[in-house]
MOPAC internal coordinates of N, CA, C and O (Angstrom, degrees):
PM7 1SCF
backbone

  N    0.0000 0     0.00 0     0.00 0    0    0    0
  C    1.4515 1     0.00 0     0.00 0    1    0    0
  C    1.5275 1   111.85 1     0.00 0    2    1    0
  O    1.2310 1   120.78 1   165.06 1    3    2    1
  N    1.3207 1   116.12 1   -14.94 1    3    2    1
  C    1.4663 1   120.07 1   177.98 1    5    3    2
  C    1.5233 1   112.01 1   -87.43 1    6    5    3
  O    1.2310 1   120.03 1  -179.09 1    7    6    5
  N    1.3297 1   117.55 1     0.91 1    7    6    5
  C    1.4614 1   121.21 1   178.89 1    9    7    6
  C    1.5177 1   110.07 1   -59.10 1   10    9    7
  O    1.2310 1   121.27 1   -39.46 1   11   10    9
  N    1.3202 1   115.18 1   140.54 1   11   10    9
  C    1.4632 1   120.94 1   177.92 1   13   11   10
  C    1.5228 1   109.66 1   -81.63 1   14   13   11
  O    1.2310 1   121.03 1   -36.08 1   15   14   13
  N    1.3085 1   115.64 1   143.92 1   15   14   13
  C    1.4605 1   120.97 1   176.94 1   17   15   14
  C    1.5186 1   107.84 1   -81.52 1   18   17   15
  O    1.2310 1   120.86 1   -55.60 1   19   18   17
  N    1.3089 1   115.95 1   124.40 1   19   18   17
  C    1.4524 1   122.56 1  -176.76 1   21   19   18
  C    1.5231 1   110.27 1   -67.69 1   22   21   19
  O    1.2310 1   120.44 1   -39.53 1   23   22   21
  N    1.3148 1   116.76 1   140.47 1   23   22   21
  C    1.4793 1   121.60 1  -179.33 1   25   23   22
  C    1.5250 1   112.39 1   -67.42 1   26   25   23
  O    1.2310 1   120.02 1   143.26 1   27   26   25
  N    1.3197 1   117.56 1   -36.74 1   27   26   25
  C    1.4581 1   121.69 1  -173.68 1   29   27   26
  C    1.5281 1   109.34 1  -106.41 1   30   29   27
  O    1.2310 1   120.01 1   -74.71 1   31   30   29
  N    1.3034 1   117.58 1   105.29 1   31   30   29
  C    1.4641 1   124.11 1  -176.69 1   33   31   30
  C    1.5309 1   112.37 1   -48.28 1   34   33   31
  O    1.2310 1   120.25 1   130.68 1   35   34   33
  N    1.3143 1   117.13 1   -49.32 1   35   34   33
  C    1.4683 1   120.95 1  -175.26 1   37   35   34
  C    1.5128 1   114.76 1   -71.53 1   38   37   35
  O    1.2310 1   119.62 1   160.95 1   39   38   37
  N    1.3206 1   118.34 1   -19.05 1   39   38   37
  C    1.4605 1   121.30 1  -176.98 1   41   39   38
  C    1.5314 1   114.41 1  -106.32 1   42   41   39
  O    1.2310 1   120.17 1  -178.06 1   43   42   41
  N    1.3050 1   117.29 1     1.94 1   43   42   41
  C    1.4559 1   119.08 1   178.89 1   45   43   42
  C    1.5273 1   109.93 1   -60.78 1   46   45   43
  O    1.2310 1   119.53 1   -40.71 1   47   46   45
  N    1.3222 1   118.50 1   139.29 1   47   46   45
  C    1.4647 1   119.44 1  -178.53 1   49   47   46
  C    1.5277 1   113.30 1   -72.07 1   50   49   47
  O    1.2310 1   119.55 1   153.08 1   51   50   49
  N    1.3263 1   118.47 1   -26.92 1   51   50   49
  C    1.4501 1   121.95 1   178.39 1   53   51   50
  C    1.5305 1   109.42 1  -154.74 1   54   53   51
  O    1.2310 1   121.53 1   -11.05 1   55   54   53
  N    1.3104 1   114.67 1   168.95 1   55   54   53
  C    1.4632 1   122.07 1   179.02 1   57   55   54
  C    1.5165 1   109.04 1  -121.34 1   58   57   55
  O    1.2310 1   120.52 1   -22.04 1   59   58   57
  N    1.3032 1   116.60 1   157.96 1   59   58   57
  C    1.4571 1   121.90 1   171.74 1   61   59   58
  C    1.5244 1   106.57 1  -104.08 1   62   61   59
  O    1.2310 1   120.88 1   -56.59 1   63   62   61
  N    1.3051 1   115.92 1   123.41 1   63   62   61
  C    1.4606 1   122.37 1   179.06 1   65   63   62
  C    1.5250 1   106.68 1  -111.68 1   66   65   63
  O    1.2310 1   120.88 1   -67.15 1   67   66   65
  N    1.3317 1   115.93 1   112.85 1   67   66   65
  C    1.4625 1   120.92 1  -174.87 1   69   67   66
  C    1.5132 1   111.72 1  -119.23 1   70   69   67
  O    1.2310 1   121.60 1   -33.08 1   71   70   69
  N    1.3198 1   114.54 1   146.92 1   71   70   69
  C    1.4510 1   121.72 1   168.39 1   73   71   70
  C    1.5180 1   105.68 1  -115.84 1   74   73   71
  O    1.2310 1   120.98 1   -56.56 1   75   74   73
  N    1.3268 1   115.73 1   123.44 1   75   74   73
  C    1.4594 1   121.02 1  -178.21 1   77   75   74
  C    1.5179 1   110.86 1  -105.83 1   78   77   75
  O    1.2310 1   121.11 1   -34.66 1   79   78   77
  N    1.3328 1   115.47 1   145.34 1   79   78   77
  C    1.4548 1   121.43 1   176.16 1   81   79   78
  C    1.5203 1   111.14 1   -82.62 1   82   81   79
  O    1.2310 1   120.78 1    -0.87 1   83   82   81
  N    1.3154 1   116.11 1   179.13 1   83   82   81
  C    1.4723 1   122.25 1  -178.84 1   85   83   82
  C    1.5222 1   112.90 1   -55.46 1   86   85   83
  O    1.2310 1   119.89 1   142.29 1   87   86   85
  N    1.3192 1   117.81 1   -37.71 1   87   86   85
  C    1.4625 1   122.00 1  -178.08 1   89   87   86
  C    1.5183 1   113.48 1   -92.48 1   90   89   87
  O    1.2310 1   120.32 1  -170.85 1   91   90   89
  N    1.3323 1   116.99 1     9.15 1   91   90   89
  C    1.4549 1   120.83 1   178.97 1   93   91   90
  C    1.5143 1   114.31 1    89.32 1   94   93   91
  O    1.2310 1   120.54 1  -177.53 1   95   94   93
  N    1.3394 1   116.57 1     2.47 1   95   94   93
  C    1.4565 1   118.68 1   178.65 1   97   95   94
  C    1.5331 1   110.06 1   -73.97 1   98   97   95
  O    1.2310 1   120.93 1   -31.32 1   99   98   97
  N    1.3153 1   115.83 1   148.68 1   99   98   97
  C    1.4653 1   121.12 1  -178.94 1  101   99   98
  C    1.5202 1   108.95 1   -81.19 1  102  101   99
  O    1.2310 1   120.85 1   -62.43 1  103  102  101
  N    1.3087 1   115.98 1   117.57 1  103  102  101
  C    1.4668 1   121.88 1   178.70 1  105  103  102
  C    1.5175 1   111.12 1   -89.79 1  106  105  103
  O    1.2310 1   120.88 1   146.95 1  107  106  105
  N    1.3247 1   115.93 1   -33.05 1  107  106  105
  C    1.4699 1   121.00 1  -177.50 1  109  107  106
  C    1.5184 1   107.94 1  -154.73 1  110  109  107
  O    1.2310 1   120.96 1   -36.38 1  111  110  109
  N    1.3284 1   115.78 1   143.62 1  111  110  109
  C    1.4641 1   120.45 1   175.99 1  113  111  110
  C    1.5279 1   108.96 1  -143.38 1  114  113  111
  O    1.2310 1   121.13 1   -43.99 1  115  114  113
  N    1.3227 1   115.45 1   136.01 1  115  114  113
  C    1.4628 1   123.31 1   176.71 1  117  115  114
  C    1.5186 1   107.55 1  -133.81 1  118  117  115
  O    1.2310 1   120.98 1   -22.39 1  119  118  117
  N    1.3254 1   115.74 1   157.61 1  119  118  117
  C    1.4598 1   121.06 1   178.23 1  121  119  118
  C    1.5288 1   109.83 1  -127.32 1  122  121  119
  O    1.2310 1   120.20 1  -105.34 1  123  122  121
  N    1.3415 1   117.21 1    74.66 1  123  122  121
  C    1.4610 1   119.41 1   179.66 1  125  123  122
  C    1.5332 1   110.76 1   -70.71 1  126  125  123
  O    1.2310 1   120.58 1   -37.74 1  127  126  125
  N    1.3347 1   116.49 1   142.26 1  127  126  125
  C    1.4672 1   119.06 1   177.45 1  129  127  126
  C    1.5220 1   110.79 1   -71.09 1  130  129  127
  O    1.2310 1   121.32 1   -26.38 1  131  130  129
  N    1.3228 1   115.07 1   153.62 1  131  130  129
  C    1.4617 1   121.11 1   175.92 1  133  131  130
  C    1.5190 1   107.88 1   -75.58 1  134  133  131
  O    1.2310 1   120.32 1   -62.00 1  135  134  133
  N    1.3102 1   116.99 1   118.00 1  135  134  133
  C    1.4634 1   121.59 1  -179.54 1  137  135  134
  C    1.5238 1   111.59 1  -103.71 1  138  137  135
  O    1.2310 1   120.36 1  -163.95 1  139  138  137
  N    1.3407 1   116.91 1    16.05 1  139  138  137
  C    1.4543 1   121.34 1   178.11 1  141  139  138
  C    1.5184 1   111.69 1   -77.56 1  142  141  139
  O    1.2310 1   120.48 1   -11.79 1  143  142  141
  N    1.3006 1   116.68 1   168.21 1  143  142  141
  C    1.4552 1   124.03 1  -175.94 1  145  143  142
  C    1.5169 1   115.26 1   -60.12 1  146  145  143
  O    1.2310 1   119.32 1   144.33 1  147  146  145
  N    1.3320 1   118.90 1   -35.67 1  147  146  145
  C    1.4619 1   121.24 1   179.39 1  149  147  146
  C    1.5227 1   111.98 1   -63.60 1  150  149  147
  O    1.2310 1   120.62 1   155.86 1  151  150  149
  N    1.3357 1   116.43 1   -24.14 1  151  150  149
  C    1.4636 1   120.16 1  -176.15 1  153  151  150
  C    1.5255 1   112.44 1  -106.79 1  154  153  151
  O    1.2310 1   120.67 1  -160.27 1  155  154  153
  N    1.3045 1   116.32 1    19.73 1  155  154  153
  C    1.4523 1   120.47 1   176.21 1  157  155  154
  C    1.5099 1   114.57 1    96.54 1  158  157  155
  O    1.2310 1   119.83 1   176.35 1  159  158  157
  N    1.3219 1   117.93 1    -3.65 1  159  158  157
  C    1.4539 1   121.47 1   177.87 1  161  159  158
  C    1.5174 1   109.93 1   -90.89 1  162  161  159
  O    1.2310 1   120.66 1    26.82 1  163  162  161
  N    1.3062 1   116.35 1  -153.18 1  163  162  161
  C    1.4561 1   120.47 1  -179.86 1  165  163  162
  C    1.5129 1   111.36 1  -121.84 1  166  165  163
  O    1.2310 1   120.51 1   -27.43 1  167  166  165
  N    1.3033 1   116.63 1   152.57 1  167  166  165
  C    1.4581 1   121.19 1   177.08 1  169  167  166
  C    1.5151 1   112.73 1    76.46 1  170  169  167
  O    1.2310 1   121.43 1    11.90 1  171  170  169
  N    1.3091 1   114.87 1  -168.10 1  171  170  169
  C    1.4547 1   121.73 1  -178.38 1  173  171  170
  C    1.5242 1   110.51 1   -95.33 1  174  173  171
  O    1.2310 1   120.81 1   -35.83 1  175  174  173
  N    1.3160 1   116.06 1   144.17 1  175  174  173
  C    1.4601 1   121.09 1   179.40 1  177  175  174
  C    1.5175 1   111.01 1   -57.86 1  178  177  175
  O    1.2310 1   119.82 1   138.00 1  179  178  177
  N    1.3282 1   117.95 1   -42.00 1  179  178  177
  C    1.4648 1   119.83 1  -178.15 1  181  179  178
  C    1.5290 1   111.74 1   -62.48 1  182  181  179
  O    1.2310 1   119.70 1   145.55 1  183  182  181
  N    1.3403 1   118.17 1   -34.45 1  183  182  181
  C    1.4586 1   120.23 1   177.39 1  185  183  182
  C    1.5247 1   111.05 1   -69.92 1  186  185  183
  O    1.2310 1   120.82 1   144.01 1  187  186  185
  N    1.3309 1   116.03 1   -35.99 1  187  186  185
  C    1.4622 1   120.14 1   176.83 1  189  187  186
  C    1.5266 1   110.35 1   -65.76 1  190  189  187
  O    1.2310 1   120.16 1   138.61 1  191  190  189
  N    1.3351 1   117.30 1   -41.39 1  191  190  189
  C    1.4660 1   122.08 1   179.07 1  193  191  190
  C    1.5298 1   110.52 1   -60.39 1  194  193  191
  O    1.2310 1   119.94 1   142.29 1  195  194  193
  N    1.3162 1   117.71 1   -37.71 1  195  194  193
  C    1.4600 1   120.69 1   179.82 1  197  195  194
  C    1.5234 1   111.74 1   -57.94 1  198  197  195
  O    1.2310 1   119.87 1   148.49 1  199  198  197
  N    1.3197 1   117.85 1   -31.51 1  199  198  197
  C    1.4661 1   121.53 1   179.18 1  201  199  198
  C    1.5295 1   111.77 1   -66.32 1  202  201  199
  O    1.2310 1   120.20 1   158.43 1  203  202  201
  N    1.3280 1   117.23 1   -21.57 1  203  202  201
  C    1.4681 1   121.29 1   179.43 1  205  203  202
  C    1.5313 1   111.87 1   -83.48 1  206  205  203
  O    1.2310 1   120.20 1   171.02 1  207  206  205
  N    1.3249 1   117.23 1    -8.98 1  207  206  205
  C    1.4719 1   124.42 1   178.18 1  209  207  206
  C    1.5268 1   114.24 1    54.47 1  210  209  207
  O    1.2310 1   119.87 1  -128.24 1  211  210  209
  N    1.3356 1   117.85 1    51.76 1  211  210  209
  C    1.4675 1   118.29 1   178.31 1  213  211  210
  C    1.5287 1   111.18 1   -76.54 1  214  213  211
  O    1.2310 1   121.01 1   -22.95 1  215  214  213
  N    1.3164 1   115.67 1   157.05 1  215  214  213
  C    1.4618 1   121.00 1   172.50 1  217  215  214
  C    1.5237 1   109.33 1   -91.53 1  218  217  215
  O    1.2310 1   120.99 1   146.26 1  219  218  217
  N    1.3441 1   115.71 1   -33.74 1  219  218  217
  C    1.4608 1   122.78 1  -176.49 1  221  219  218
  C    1.5212 1   108.66 1  -136.90 1  222  221  219
  O    1.2310 1   120.64 1   -38.40 1  223  222  221
  N    1.3211 1   116.38 1   141.60 1  223  222  221
  C    1.4621 1   122.03 1   172.91 1  225  223  222
  C    1.5266 1   106.97 1  -123.90 1  226  225  223
  O    1.2310 1   120.77 1   -53.84 1  227  226  225
  N    1.3346 1   116.13 1   126.16 1  227  226  225
  C    1.4645 1   121.64 1   176.73 1  229  227  226
  C    1.5133 1   108.52 1   -98.00 1  230  229  227
  O    1.2310 1   120.34 1   -49.40 1  231  230  229
  N    1.3255 1   116.95 1   130.60 1  231  230  229
  C    1.4670 1   121.69 1  -179.33 1  233  231  230
  C    1.5198 1   109.80 1  -139.90 1  234  233  231
  O    1.2310 1   121.44 1   -18.59 1  235  234  233
  N    1.3168 1   114.85 1   161.41 1  235  234  233
  C    1.4627 1   119.71 1   171.66 1  237  235  234
  C    1.5189 1   109.79 1   -93.01 1  238  237  235
  O    1.2310 1   120.48 1   157.83 1  239  238  237
  N    1.3135 1   116.68 1   -22.17 1  239  238  237
  C    1.4540 1   123.65 1   178.21 1  241  239  238
  C    1.5121 1   108.70 1  -178.29 1  242  241  239
  O    1.2310 1   120.64 1   -18.69 1  243  242  241
  N    1.3340 1   116.38 1   161.31 1  243  242  241
  C    1.4567 1   120.46 1  -177.42 1  245  243  242
  C    1.5171 1   109.36 1  -159.20 1  246  245  243
  O    1.2310 1   120.71 1   -30.20 1  247  246  245
  N    1.2988 1   116.24 1   149.80 1  247  246  245
  C    1.4564 1   121.68 1   177.19 1  249  247  246
  C    1.5196 1   111.54 1   -77.42 1  250  249  247
  O    1.2310 1   120.57 1   -10.63 1  251  250  249
  N    1.3229 1   116.51 1   169.37 1  251  250  249
  C    1.4615 1   120.91 1  -174.11 1  253  251  250
  C    1.5282 1   114.28 1   -64.52 1  254  253  251
  O    1.2310 1   120.07 1   140.43 1  255  254  253
  N    1.3201 1   117.47 1   -39.57 1  255  254  253
  C    1.4678 1   119.69 1  -177.20 1  257  255  254
  C    1.5285 1   110.65 1   -64.91 1  258  257  255
  O    1.2310 1   120.04 1   133.47 1  259  258  257
  N    1.3274 1   117.52 1   -46.53 1  259  258  257
  C    1.4553 1   120.98 1   179.35 1  261  259  258
  C    1.5182 1   112.41 1   -64.12 1  262  261  259
  O    1.2310 1   120.92 1   134.89 1  263  262  261
  N    1.3235 1   115.85 1   -45.11 1  263  262  261
  C    1.4557 1   120.43 1  -179.18 1  265  263  262
  C    1.5297 1   111.05 1   -60.31 1  266  265  263
  O    1.2310 1   120.27 1   131.21 1  267  266  265
  N    1.3068 1   117.08 1   -48.79 1  267  266  265
  C    1.4628 1   120.36 1  -178.87 1  269  267  266
  C    1.5235 1   112.05 1   -66.20 1  270  269  267
  O    1.2310 1   120.24 1   141.98 1  271  270  269
  N    1.3265 1   117.15 1   -38.02 1  271  270  269
  C    1.4695 1   120.94 1  -179.53 1  273  271  270
  C    1.5329 1   110.74 1   -64.76 1  274  273  271
  O    1.2310 1   120.33 1   133.97 1  275  274  273
  N    1.3241 1   116.98 1   -46.03 1  275  274  273
  C    1.4598 1   120.05 1  -179.53 1  277  275  274
  C    1.5311 1   111.36 1   -68.30 1  278  277  275
  O    1.2310 1   120.77 1   136.59 1  279  278  277
  N    1.3159 1   116.13 1   -43.41 1  279  278  277
  C    1.4705 1   119.29 1   179.82 1  281  279  278
  C    1.5246 1   111.35 1   -64.06 1  282  281  279
  O    1.2310 1   120.11 1   140.97 1  283  282  281
  N    1.3327 1   117.39 1   -39.03 1  283  282  281
  C    1.4695 1   119.80 1  -179.88 1  285  283  282
  C    1.5284 1   111.46 1   -68.39 1  286  285  283
  O    1.2310 1   120.26 1   160.57 1  287  286  285
  N    1.3366 1   117.11 1   -19.43 1  287  286  285
  C    1.4646 1   121.55 1   176.68 1  289  287  286
  C    1.5312 1   111.78 1   -89.00 1  290  289  287
  O    1.2310 1   120.59 1  -176.34 1  291  290  289
  N    1.3396 1   116.47 1     3.66 1  291  290  289
  C    1.4532 1   120.74 1   177.41 1  293  291  290
  C    1.5216 1   114.45 1    83.79 1  294  293  291
  O    1.2310 1   120.55 1  -163.88 1  295  294  293
  N    1.3258 1   116.55 1    16.12 1  295  294  293
  C    1.4603 1   121.20 1  -179.94 1  297  295  294
  C    1.5232 1   108.96 1   -94.23 1  298  297  295
  O    1.2310 1   120.49 1   -48.11 1  299  298  297
  N    1.3159 1   116.66 1   131.89 1  299  298  297
  C    1.4649 1   121.42 1   175.62 1  301  299  298
  C    1.5163 1   108.55 1   -76.92 1  302  301  299
  O    1.2310 1   120.64 1   -54.29 1  303  302  301
  N    1.3168 1   116.38 1   125.71 1  303  302  301
  C    1.4657 1   121.70 1   176.66 1  305  303  302
  C    1.5226 1   106.32 1  -107.26 1  306  305  303
  O    1.2310 1   121.08 1   -68.22 1  307  306  305
  N    1.3323 1   115.53 1   111.78 1  307  306  305
  C    1.4542 1   121.18 1  -176.54 1  309  307  306
  C    1.5174 1   110.39 1  -107.30 1  310  309  307
  O    1.2310 1   121.22 1   -40.25 1  311  310  309
  N    1.3167 1   115.27 1   139.75 1  311  310  309
  C    1.4554 1   122.32 1  -178.53 1  313  311  310
  C    1.5191 1   110.09 1   -94.04 1  314  313  311
  O    1.2310 1   121.03 1   -47.78 1  315  314  313
  N    1.3246 1   115.63 1   132.22 1  315  314  313
  C    1.4513 1   120.86 1   174.70 1  317  315  314
  C    1.5233 1   109.62 1  -124.08 1  318  317  315
  O    1.2310 1   120.74 1   -36.17 1  319  318  317
  N    1.3036 1   116.19 1   143.83 1  319  318  317
  C    1.4601 1   121.63 1   171.85 1  321  319  318
  C    1.5248 1   110.14 1  -101.68 1  322  321  319
  O    1.2310 1   120.96 1   178.50 1  323  322  321
  N    1.3455 1   115.77 1    -1.50 1  323  322  321
  C    1.4583 1   120.36 1   179.05 1  325  323  322
  C    1.5247 1   109.99 1   -66.70 1  326  325  323
  O    1.2310 1   120.97 1   -31.30 1  327  326  325
  N    1.3064 1   115.75 1   148.70 1  327  326  325
  C    1.4610 1   119.97 1  -178.55 1  329  327  326
  C    1.5161 1   113.67 1   -94.91 1  330  329  327
  O    1.2310 1   119.69 1   155.92 1  331  330  329
  N    1.3440 1   118.20 1   -24.08 1  331  330  329
  C    1.4623 1   119.73 1  -179.04 1  333  331  330
  C    1.5190 1   110.60 1  -114.87 1  334  333  331
  O    1.2310 1   121.40 1   -23.85 1  335  334  333
  N    1.3114 1   114.92 1   156.15 1  335  334  333
  C    1.4576 1   121.31 1   177.58 1  337  335  334
  C    1.5273 1   110.24 1   -59.24 1  338  337  335
  O    1.2310 1   120.55 1   136.65 1  339  338  337
  N    1.2943 1   116.55 1   -43.35 1  339  338  337
  C    1.4748 1   121.78 1   179.66 1  341  339  338
  C    1.5295 1   111.00 1   -55.87 1  342  341  339
  O    1.2310 1   120.37 1   132.38 1  343  342  341
  N    1.3281 1   116.89 1   -47.62 1  343  342  341
  C    1.4672 1   120.56 1  -179.27 1  345  343  342
  C    1.5232 1   111.84 1   -68.78 1  346  345  343
  O    1.2310 1   120.19 1   142.61 1  347  346  345
  N    1.3316 1   117.24 1   -37.39 1  347  346  345
  C    1.4665 1   120.56 1   179.92 1  349  347  346
  C    1.5233 1   111.06 1   -66.54 1  350  349  347
  O    1.2310 1   120.24 1   138.88 1  351  350  349
  N    1.3282 1   117.14 1   -41.12 1  351  350  349
  C    1.4655 1   120.47 1   177.93 1  353  351  350
  C    1.5262 1   109.64 1   -65.08 1  354  353  351
  O    1.2310 1   120.12 1   139.08 1  355  354  353
  N    1.3095 1   117.37 1   -40.92 1  355  354  353
  C    1.4632 1   121.18 1   177.05 1  357  355  354
  C    1.5288 1   110.52 1   -60.05 1  358  357  355
  O    1.2310 1   120.40 1   135.68 1  359  358  357
  N    1.3359 1   116.85 1   -44.32 1  359  358  357
  C    1.4718 1   120.70 1   178.11 1  361  359  358
  C    1.5222 1   111.19 1   -62.74 1  362  361  359
  O    1.2310 1   120.29 1   140.58 1  363  362  361
  N    1.3231 1   117.06 1   -39.42 1  363  362  361
  C    1.4628 1   121.38 1   178.30 1  365  363  362
  C    1.5247 1   110.41 1   -62.47 1  366  365  363
  O    1.2310 1   120.59 1   129.87 1  367  366  365
  N    1.3224 1   116.47 1   -50.13 1  367  366  365
  C    1.4644 1   121.61 1  -178.34 1  369  367  366
  C    1.5306 1   111.04 1   -61.81 1  370  369  367
  O    1.2310 1   120.17 1   144.29 1  371  370  369
  N    1.3136 1   117.28 1   -35.71 1  371  370  369
  C    1.4612 1   121.71 1  -179.35 1  373  371  370
  C    1.5267 1   112.76 1   -82.36 1  374  373  371
  O    1.2310 1   120.20 1   178.37 1  375  374  373
  N    1.3414 1   117.22 1    -1.63 1  375  374  373
  C    1.4609 1   121.01 1   177.20 1  377  375  374
  C    1.5135 1   114.56 1    74.94 1  378  377  375
  O    1.2310 1   120.18 1  -156.29 1  379  378  377
  N    1.3356 1   117.26 1    23.71 1  379  378  377
  C    1.4683 1   120.44 1  -176.83 1  381  379  378
  C    1.5291 1   113.77 1   -91.01 1  382  381  379
  O    1.2310 1   119.25 1   174.03 1  383  382  381
  N    1.3272 1   119.04 1    -5.97 1  383  382  381
  C    1.4635 1   120.45 1  -177.84 1  385  383  382
  C    1.5224 1   110.23 1   -93.11 1  386  385  383
  O    1.2310 1   121.04 1   -31.20 1  387  386  385
  N    1.3210 1   115.62 1   148.80 1  387  386  385
  C    1.4640 1   122.14 1  -179.87 1  389  387  386
  C    1.5220 1   109.98 1  -122.45 1  390  389  387
  O    1.2310 1   121.47 1   -18.91 1  391  390  389
  N    1.3136 1   114.78 1   161.09 1  391  390  389
  C    1.4681 1   120.66 1   177.77 1  393  391  390
  C    1.5243 1   110.37 1   -59.74 1  394  393  391
  O    1.2310 1   120.94 1   -41.53 1  395  394  393
  N    1.3185 1   115.81 1   138.47 1  395  394  393
  C    1.4633 1   121.00 1   171.96 1  397  395  394
  C    1.5204 1   106.13 1   -76.41 1  398  397  395
  O    1.2310 1   120.56 1   -59.90 1  399  398  397
  N    1.3147 1   116.54 1   120.10 1  399  398  397
  C    1.4649 1   120.06 1  -176.43 1  401  399  398
  C    1.5155 1   112.56 1  -113.40 1  402  401  399
  O    1.2310 1   120.21 1   160.49 1  403  402  401
  N    1.3265 1   117.20 1   -19.51 1  403  402  401
  C    1.4647 1   120.62 1  -179.29 1  405  403  402
  C    1.5200 1   108.84 1  -119.57 1  406  405  403
  O    1.2310 1   120.85 1   -40.22 1  407  406  405
  N    1.3044 1   115.99 1   139.78 1  407  406  405
  C    1.4534 1   120.33 1   177.80 1  409  407  406
  C    1.5189 1   109.17 1  -100.88 1  410  409  407
  O    1.2310 1   121.23 1    -1.06 1  411  410  409
  N    1.3110 1   115.25 1   178.94 1  411  410  409
  C    1.4637 1   121.42 1  -176.60 1  413  411  410
  C    1.5248 1   111.75 1   -67.99 1  414  413  411
  O    1.2310 1   121.03 1   -37.50 1  415  414  413
  N    1.3255 1   115.64 1   142.50 1  415  414  413
  C    1.4660 1   122.01 1  -178.94 1  417  415  414
  C    1.5302 1   110.40 1  -126.01 1  418  417  415
  O    1.2310 1   119.64 1  -106.17 1  419  418  417
  N    1.3145 1   118.29 1    73.83 1  419  418  417
  C    1.4601 1   120.75 1   175.52 1  421  419  418
  C    1.5083 1   108.80 1  -130.69 1  422  421  419
  O    1.2310 1   121.07 1   -13.12 1  423  422  421
  N    1.3046 1   115.56 1   166.88 1  423  422  421
  C    1.4577 1   119.90 1  -178.55 1  425  423  422
  C    1.5191 1   112.47 1   -61.40 1  426  425  423
  O    1.2310 1   120.22 1   134.60 1  427  426  425
  N    1.3346 1   117.19 1   -45.40 1  427  426  425
  C    1.4620 1   118.68 1  -178.05 1  429  427  426
  C    1.5238 1   112.27 1   -96.20 1  430  429  427
  O    1.2310 1   119.68 1   175.39 1  431  430  429
  N    1.3462 1   118.21 1    -4.61 1  431  430  429
  C    1.4475 1   121.84 1   176.39 1  433  431  430
  C    1.5142 1   114.69 1    77.88 1  434  433  431
  O    1.2310 1   119.83 1  -177.08 1  435  434  433
  N    1.3458 1   117.94 1     2.92 1  435  434  433
  C    1.4527 1   118.40 1  -175.16 1  437  435  434
  C    1.5162 1   113.79 1  -124.45 1  438  437  435
  O    1.2310 1   118.65 1  -179.13 1  439  438  437
  N    1.2991 1   120.17 1     0.87 1  439  438  437
  C    1.4529 1   119.50 1  -176.98 1  441  439  438
  C    1.5129 1   114.12 1  -105.42 1  442  441  439
  O    1.2310 1   119.96 1  -166.44 1  443  442  441
  N    1.3182 1   117.69 1    13.56 1  443  442  441
  C    1.4579 1   119.80 1  -169.43 1  445  443  442
  C    1.5085 1   114.62 1  -101.55 1  446  445  443
  O    1.2310 1   119.08 1   169.25 1  447  446  445
  N    1.2947 1   119.35 1   -10.75 1  447  446  445
  C    1.4554 1   120.00 1  -172.10 1  449  447  446
  C    1.5159 1   112.83 1   -65.74 1  450  449  447
  O    1.2310 1   119.88 1   156.22 1  451  450  449
  N    1.2929 1   117.84 1   -23.78 1  451  450  449
  C    1.4590 1   121.02 1   178.54 1  453  451  450
  C    1.5128 1   113.22 1   -69.10 1  454  453  451
  O    1.2310 1   119.95 1   156.29 1  455  454  453
  N    1.3483 1   117.71 1   -23.71 1  455  454  453
  C    1.4672 1   118.64 1  -179.01 1  457  455  454
  C    1.5261 1   111.91 1   -86.21 1  458  457  455
  O    1.2310 1   120.12 1   174.82 1  459  458  457
  N    1.2949 1   117.38 1    -5.18 1  459  458  457
  C    1.4540 1   124.43 1   175.73 1  461  459  458
  C    1.5402 1   112.96 1    54.73 1  462  461  459
  O    1.2310 1   120.19 1  -149.83 1  463  462  461
  N    1.2842 1   117.25 1    30.17 1  463  462  461
  C    1.4576 1   118.52 1  -179.36 1  465  463  462
  C    1.4371 1   112.03 1  -125.58 1  466  465  463
  O    1.2310 1   120.10 1   180.00 1  467  466  465

């Protein structure tokens, strides 16, 4: 739970997959590796995430292709400024996270996650 949330969604080495109970308690947690192309796998990370069938994805930032792909699949993409998984889950349970509505705006598409916008 002390793991840091990676700034770049597509390049994170692994993800935290959690199932939460009614009161926000963690019922199950797994750490599947990122099998997307940025991490040495194939295809796009967002397409790989779809195979996990999440209801919600927490990110610090995301590019336009990933954001639109997940949203079009009916997945809520929530933005967190928290640095650790523990803090992000706490923010989620407390209802402090909001939908990510803007994607990264840089020339190469990969230098924007630090601005959290």
